[in-house]
C-alpha positions in Angstrom: 2.5 -5.4 18.1 -0.7 -3.4 18.6 -0.7 0.3 18.0 -3.6 2.1 19.7 -4.3 5.7 18.7 -7.1 7.9 20.1 -6.2 11.6 19.7 -7.8 15.0 19.3 -5.7 18.0 18.3 -6.5 21.4 16.7 -4.0 22.9 14.2 -5.5 26.3 13.2 -8.8 25.6 11.5 -8.0 21.9 11.2 -9.3 19.4 13.8 -7.6 16.0 14.0 -10.0 13.6 15.7 -8.7 10.1 15.0 -9.0 6.8 16.7 -7.9 3.3 15.4 -6.1 0.2 16.5 -3.9 -1.9 14.2 -1.6 -5.0 14.4 1.6 -6.0 12.8 2.7 -5.6 9.2 2.9 -2.5 7.0 0.0 -0.2 7.9 -0.9 2.5 5.4 -2.4 5.8 6.4 -4.2 6.7 3.2 -6.0 9.8 2.3 -6.0 13.1 0.4 -3.6 15.8 1.2 -4.7 17.6 4.3 -6.6 14.6 5.7 -4.3 14.3 8.8 -1.9 11.5 7.9 1.3 13.3 8.7 -0.2 14.8 11.9 -0.9 11.3 13.2 2.6 10.0 12.6 4.1 13.2 14.0 2.0 12.6 17.2 3.2 9.0 17.4 6.8 10.2 17.0 6.5 12.9 19.6 6.7 15.9 17.2 3.2 16.9 18.1 1.8 16.9 21.6 -1.9 16.3 21.2 -4.6 18.3 23.1 -6.3 15.2 24.2 -6.1 11.4 24.0 -3.5 8.7 24.1 -1.0 6.7 21.9 0.1 3.2 23.0 2.3 0.5 21.5 1.3 -2.8 23.2 1.5 -1.9 26.9 3.9 1.0 26.5 2.1 4.3 26.8 3.7 7.0 24.7 1.0 9.7 25.4 -1.9 9.8 27.8 -3.1 13.3 28.3 -5.6 12.3 30.9 -2.8 11.1 33.2 -0.3 13.8 32.0 2.0 11.2 30.4 4.1 12.4 27.5 7.2 10.3 26.8 10.0 12.4 25.3 10.6 11.7 21.6 14.1 10.5 22.1 12.9 7.8 24.5 10.2 6.4 22.2 12.4 4.2 20.0 10.5 5.3 16.9 12.3 5.4 13.5 11.2 8.1 11.1 11.9 8.3 7.3 10.8 11.6 5.8 9.9 12.6 2.3 13.4 13.9 1.9 16.3 11.7 3.0 17.8 14.4 5.3 21.2 12.8 5.3 24.2 14.7 6.7 26.0 16.0 3.6 29.5 16.1 5.1 29.3 12.5 6.2 29.8 9.3 4.0 27.0 6.8 3.7 28.8 4.6 6.2 29.0 7.5 8.7 25.3 8.4 8.2 24.4 4.8 8.9 26.5 4.5 12.0 24.9 7.7 13.3 21.7 5.7 13.7 23.4 3.2 15.9 24.0 5.8 18.6 20.3 5.6 19.4 20.2 1.8 19.6 20.0 0.6 23.2 23.2 -1.4 24.0 23.9 -1.6 20.3 21.2 -4.2 20.1 18.9 -5.0 17.2 19.7 -4.9 13.5 23.4 -5.4 12.7 25.2 -3.1 10.3 26.0 -5.7 7.7 22.5 -7.2 7.7 20.9 -3.8 7.1 23.4 -2.9 4.4 22.6 -6.2 2.6 18.8 -5.8 3.1 18.9 -2.4 1.4 21.5 -3.2 -1.2 23.7 -0.3 -0.3 27.1 -2.0 0.2 28.6 -0.3 -2.9 27.6 3.1 -1.6 29.3 3.1 1.8 32.1 5.4 0.9 30.1 7.9 -1.1 28.7 11.2 0.2 25.0 12.0 -0.3 25.7 14.5 -3.1 26.8 11.5 -5.2 23.6 9.4 -4.6 20.4 9.2 -6.6 17.1 10.1 -4.9 16.3 6.4 -4.5 19.7 5.6 -3.0 19.4 8.5 -0.5 16.1 7.1 0.7 17.5 3.6 1.1 20.3 5.1 3.2 17.8 7.0 5.3 15.8 3.8 5.9 19.0 2.1 6.9 19.9 4.8 9.4 16.5 4.5 10.9 16.7 0.7 11.2 20.1 0.8 12.9 18.6 2.8 15.7 16.7 -0.5 16.5 13.2 1.0 16.5 10.2 -0.8 17.7 8.2 1.0 15.1 9.2 2.6 11.8 7.3 5.7 10.4 7.6 6.5 6.7 6.1 9.8 5.6 5.5 9.5 1.8 9.1 8.3 1.2 8.6 8.1 -2.6 6.8 11.4 -3.0 9.9 13.3 -4.2 11.1 10.6 -6.6 10.4 10.2 -10.3 8.8 7.0 -11.6 12.1 5.3 -12.3 13.4 6.0 -8.8 10.1 4.8 -7.3 10.4 1.5 -9.2 14.0 1.2 -7.9 13.1 1.6 -4.2 9.8 -0.3 -4.0 11.4 -3.8 -4.0 13.6 -2.7 -1.1 10.5 -1.5 0.9 8.9 -4.9 0.2 12.1 -6.6 1.6 12.0 -4.3 4.6 8.4 -5.2 5.2 9.0 -9.0 4.9 12.4 -9.4 6.4 13.2 -6.7 8.9 10.4 -7.7 11.4 9.8 -4.0 12.3 6.2 -2.8 12.1 5.8 0.1 9.6 3.3 3.0 9.5 3.4 4.2 5.9 1.8 7.5 4.8 0.7 7.7 1.2 -2.0 9.0 -1.1 -1.0 6.6 -3.9 -3.3 3.6 -4.4 -0.7 1.7 -6.5 1.9 2.0 -3.6 -0.6 1.0 -0.9 -2.0 -1.9 -2.9 1.5 -3.3 -3.4 2.9 -2.7 0.1 0.2 -2.6 2.8 -1.4 -5.3 4.8 -3.8 -2.8 6.5 -5.3 0.5 5.5 -6.3 3.3 7.8 -8.4 5.6 5.6 -8.6 9.2 6.6 -10.9 12.0 5.6 -10.8 15.6 6.9 -9.1 14.6 10.2 -11.2 11.6 10.9 -10.8 7.8 10.3 -13.3 6.8 7.6 -12.4 3.1 7.7 -9.8 0.6 8.9 -9.3 -2.9 7.6 -7.3 -5.3 5.3 -6.1 -3.6 2.2 -8.0 -5.7 -0.2 -11.2 -5.3 1.8 -11.0 -1.5 1.9 -10.3 -1.3 -1.8 -13.3 -3.3 -2.8 -15.8 -1.2 -1.0 -17.8 0.9 -3.5 -18.8 3.4 -0.8 -15.2 4.3 -0.2 -14.2 5.0 -3.8 -14.7 8.8 -3.4 -11.9 8.6 -0.7 -9.7 5.9 -2.1 -9.6 7.6 -5.6 -11.6 6.5 -8.6 -8.8 6.9 -11.1 -6.7 4.0 -9.7 -9.4 2.1 -7.8 -10.0 -1.5 -8.8 -9.5 -5.2 -8.0 -6.7 -7.2 -6.4 -6.6 -10.7 -7.7 -4.2 -13.5 -6.7 -3.0 -15.7 -9.6 -0.3 -18.2 -10.4 1.9 -18.4 -13.5 0.6 -21.3 -15.6 2.7 -21.1 -18.8 4.6 -18.8 -21.1 3.6 -18.4 -24.8 6.9 -17.8 -26.5 5.4 -17.5 -30.0 3.3 -14.5 -29.1 5.3 -13.1 -26.1 2.5 -13.7 -23.5 2.3 -15.2 -20.0 -0.8 -17.0 -18.8 -1.8 -16.7 -15.2 -4.6 -18.7 -13.6 -6.9 -17.3 -10.9 -10.1 -18.7 -9.5 -12.0 -16.8 -12.2 -10.0 -18.3 -15.1 -7.1 -17.6 -17.3 -5.4 -14.2 -17.6 -3.1 -13.3 -20.5 -0.4 -10.6 -20.0 2.6 -9.4 -21.9 5.5 -11.8 -21.2 6.7 -11.8 -17.6 10.0 -13.0 -16.3 8.5 -15.3 -13.6 8.8 -19.0 -13.0 6.0 -21.4 -13.6 3.9 -21.7 -10.4 4.9 -18.3 -9.1 2.0 -16.7 -7.2 1.5 -13.0 -8.1 -0.9 -10.3 -7.2 -2.7 -8.6 -10.1 -4.2 -5.1 -9.8 -7.0 -4.6 -12.3 -8.3 -1.1 -12.5 -12.0 -0.5 -12.7 -11.6 1.8 -15.7 -10.0 -1.1 -17.7 -12.9 -3.6 -17.2 -15.7 -3.8 -19.8 -18.9 -5.8 -19.4 -20.9 -7.9 -21.8 -24.2 -9.7 -21.2 -23.6 -12.5 -23.8 -20.6 -14.5 -24.6 -18.3 -12.3 -26.8 -16.4 -13.5 -29.8 -13.9 -12.1 -32.3 -12.4 -9.7 -29.8 -8.9 -8.2 -29.4 -9.4 -8.4 -25.6 -7.7 -11.7 -24.5 -9.1 -11.8 -21.0 -12.8 -12.8 -20.8 -14.1 -14.0 -17.4 -17.6 -15.3 -16.9 -19.3 -14.0 -13.7 -22.3 -12.2 -12.4 -23.2 -8.8 -11.0 -22.7 -8.7 -7.3 -23.5 -5.1 -6.5 -24.1 -1.7 -8.2 -22.9 1.5 -6.6 -24.7 4.8 -6.4 -24.4 6.8 -9.6 -21.8 9.6 -9.5 -23.2 11.9 -12.2 -22.9 9.7 -15.4 -20.6 7.1 -13.8 -21.4 3.9 -11.9 -19.1 1.3 -10.2 -20.3 -2.3 -10.7 -18.9 -5.1 -8.6 -18.6 -8.5 -10.4 -18.1 -12.0 -8.9 -16.1 -14.0 -11.4 -15.8 -17.5 -10.0 -14.6 -16.1 -6.6 -12.5 -13.3 -8.0 -14.1 -9.9 -7.4 -13.6 -7.3 -10.1 -14.8 -3.7 -10.3 -16.1 -2.2 -13.6 -16.5 1.6 -14.0 -19.4 2.1 -16.5 -21.6 4.9 -17.6 -25.1 5.0 -16.1 -26.4 4.6 -19.7 -24.6 1.3 -20.1 -25.9 0.0 -16.8 -29.4 0.8 -17.8 -29.0 -0.3 -21.5 -27.5 -3.7 -20.5 -30.1 -4.2 -17.8 -27.5 -4.8 -15.2 -28.7 -5.8 -11.7 -27.4 -8.0 -8.9 -27.5 -11.6 -10.0 -27.3 -10.9 -13.7 -24.8 -13.2 -15.5 -22.2 -11.2 -17.4 -18.7 -11.5 -18.9 -15.8 -9.2 -17.8 -13.5 -8.2 -20.6 -9.9 -6.8 -19.9 -7.4 -6.0 -22.6 -4.0 -7.7 -22.1 -2.2 -4.4 -22.8 -3.9 -2.9 -19.8 -2.1 -5.4 -17.5 1.6 -4.5 -17.6 4.4 -5.0 -15.1 3.0 -2.0 -13.1 -0.1 -4.1 -12.5 1.9 -6.8 -10.7 2.0 -6.2 -6.9 3.4 -9.5 -5.6 1.4 -11.7 -3.3 -1.8 -10.0 -2.1 -1.4 -8.3 1.2 -4.1 -8.0 3.8 -6.2 -11.1 3.4 -6.5 -13.6 6.2 -8.5 -16.4 7.7 -10.6 -18.6 5.4 -11.0 -15.8 2.8 -8.1 -16.0 0.4 -6.7 -12.9 -1.3 -8.5 -13.7 -4.5 -11.8 -12.9 -2.7 -10.7 -9.3 -2.1 -10.9 -6.2 -4.2 
């Protein structure tokens, strides 16, 4: 699937002027509140009729204002999952799901039992929405959208209304949806952890315009985009494999191209490949080999790039044997350590900074000869 968007639309004082083209997978529209994310998916869905431009899925034209083509929303075969589940309160889960099948052409596409199994909602079928948790409601809403046999699924911050426990509950199901349902997904979010875990491609938005488009790991490693991707959660994506478990001290060792990582004990088999998100604020830098430290992760490398100072703070990109890490340092430290591109250094990361929330599964959004471990 290729989604092509080139639209201009004014909403009061806000001007949406966005153009991008993406392929298959889970595509994240990332940006601050008010950047135009929801306006774009509402245009794709047919909820907004843009002033100018076009929207195409492969050769199917949904909107082309130059030719006065606007396909009615009910004919677009677009599934939409909102922030709130919007289930029918008087219907059971089964009846809510079956409602989606009315929109499936010739009852084709995802079968009921397969969708129920994919989303783990078999035990909920006879309940009504009032007896469901927030995460369960969202899974049912996703199932209803899937059973309409959409060619594209839109998800507008589906976890925004959930607490952390419910988010942790539903994220694995969105991963299964991404990997098994074979339906392209446009996923709106302003959460770096969600996007890092789920997306293959990022469309980064700023004030109604597209600031960047590319593989998730590539976008997240760009120092110039940190003001838009968010400094608090920005950092590196590293691919590693489970090498061994240290039962005595309750640790798990992972091996990446940069070396050995030690984390609190993980329930993962030896050889399992995992993605590891390392936040820039958790990375320290030394210019000589450190010793007698509590930090268990010490990776030799060199300075690859230094970003522009943001007041007292500077982002420094490190190349650690092929793994790229980002360190957020004070401008004082950069100058005091004499950091410059090519300078040998050591990256230090405390094990307790790498918990289960740092694991994102296999890295999404790296392709070709460059492996995921190259990306940040």
